[in-house]
N, C-alpha and C positions, 0 to 999 in steps of 0.2 A: 921706340920699336913699334912696328905695326904688323899687320897680318897680310897674307897674300895667298893666292891659289897657285899651287905648284904641280908639277908632273901631270899637266893636263894633256890627255891623249884621246884622240878619236880614231877608231879603227873600224873599217868596213869589212864585213865577212866576204864580200865579193866586189871588186872594183868594176867589173863589167857585168851588166845586167840586161835582161829583157823586160818587157812590160809585165809579163806574168811571173817574174821572179820576185823573191822576197830578199831584201837586204837587211842585215842585222848590224847596227852601229853600236859599238861598245865604247862607252864614254867612261873615263876614269880620271880622278884628280884627288889632290890632298889640299887641306887648309893648313898652312904653316905659319910660323911667326909667333907673335905675342900670345894670341889666344890659345895656341897649342901648348906653348911653354908654361903658361899659367894654369893649365888644367892638371892639377896634381892634388894629392891628399891633403897637404897643408892648406892649400887654398880652399878645398872643399870644406874643411873643418872651420876655417875662418868665415866663409860664406854661410854655412849652416848656423853658426853661432850668432850671426846677424840676421837670421831668418830669410836669407837669400838662398833658397834650396831647390830652385829649378832653373836650369840653363837650357835655352831653346835656340837652335840654329836652323835657319831656313835656307834651302838651296833651290834656285830656279835654273832649270836647264832648257835651252832652246837649240834647235838644229836648223841651220839656215843654209841657203845657197844664193846665187846671184839674183834670183827673182824674189827673194824674201824668205819667210819662215816655212819650213817643211812640216812642222808640228805646232800644236798649241803648246805654249810653255808648260813644262812639267815642274811641279813644286814638291819637294821632298822636305819633311820636317824630322829632325832628330832632337831628342831631349836627353838631358842628364838630370836625374833627380838625386839630390844628396840626402842620405838617410843614416840613421844610427844603426850600426851593425855589431853583432857579437859573433859573427861567422868566423870560426877558428881557421878556415882555409884562406882567408884574405890576408895579404901582407900588411904591415909587418907582423911578426908573431904577436898574438892577441894580448893587448891590454884588455881590461874589462869593457872598454867602450872605444869605438872608432867610427869616424864618419867615412862613408864610402859612396860611390856613385853607381846608380843603376841607369843604364843607357836604354832608351826606347827608340827603336828603329821600326818605322811602319807599324806602329801600335803594338809591337812585340818587345817586351822587356828582356834585357840581357844583363846579368850580373857579371862584369868582367873580373878576372882573377888577378889583374895587375893594372897599374896606371897606364902602361903602354898599350895594353889591350883596350882600355877605355878610350884612349886617344884615337886608336885605329877605328873603333866602332863609330865614334862621333865625327871625326874629321877626314876619314878616307872614304871616298865614294866611288862605287862602280855601278853603272846603270846601262841597261840595254834598251835600245830603241829599234823597233822592227817596223820597216816600211815596205810597201809594195813598189815594185819597179815602175808601175804606172804613175807614180808621183812625179817622175822625171820625164821631160820631153827627150826625144832622141838627141844624142850629142854628148859632149863632155860637160860636166858640172863640178864646180868647186864647192864642197860641202864643209862647213865648219860648225863648231859648237860655241855658244855663248853661255857662260856659267856665272851665276851670282851667288854669293853667300852673305847672310846678314844675321846679326844677333842684337839683342837689346842691351841696355846698360845694366851692369851688375856691380857688386861691391868690389870685384876683382878686375873688371875690364869695362871700358867705355863701349857704347854702341858703335857698330861699324857695318859698312856694306862694302864688299870687295868684288871685283869683276875680273874675268879673264876670257880670252878668246883663243880657241885651239888653232893650230896650224891647219890650213885647208887640205882636204884629201880629194883626190880626183875620182869621180864616179862617171863611168861611160855607159850610156844607155844605147843599146843597138836595136 
């Protein structure tokens, strides 16, 4: 079983623009497969006990059209830090000790209250790219997103890099 990028969508706020307009591209996708399935409390505990307590995933996003790249590639880094917790609010009902994951998104730590919430925070991405209409010459342009996700080797998963390309959307500059 391997991992892949799914539900990759690129949506423009306005498909017809002028040079002075601003267009907002909303990019969203998920990482599915083995890495997502293996991200659970049992695996966190095993990794923590083997001193493998930090998982880092790097996303690289690029917006392209027929003449090349529209932006400098954007790098997003998300981390999961496995730690020993006595928080009674975390599932399952508390034994005296449990290993849990803290997710760090853009240097902001979040303590998820469920495994599913932790997976969403780490593996579901929404990103907005704002461009000026002057980036495009007059005419129609097919715009698409290139997405990469990569992580290193851990006790519970091998290192991997996965890629995907969105369906092109049509932007018309008048």
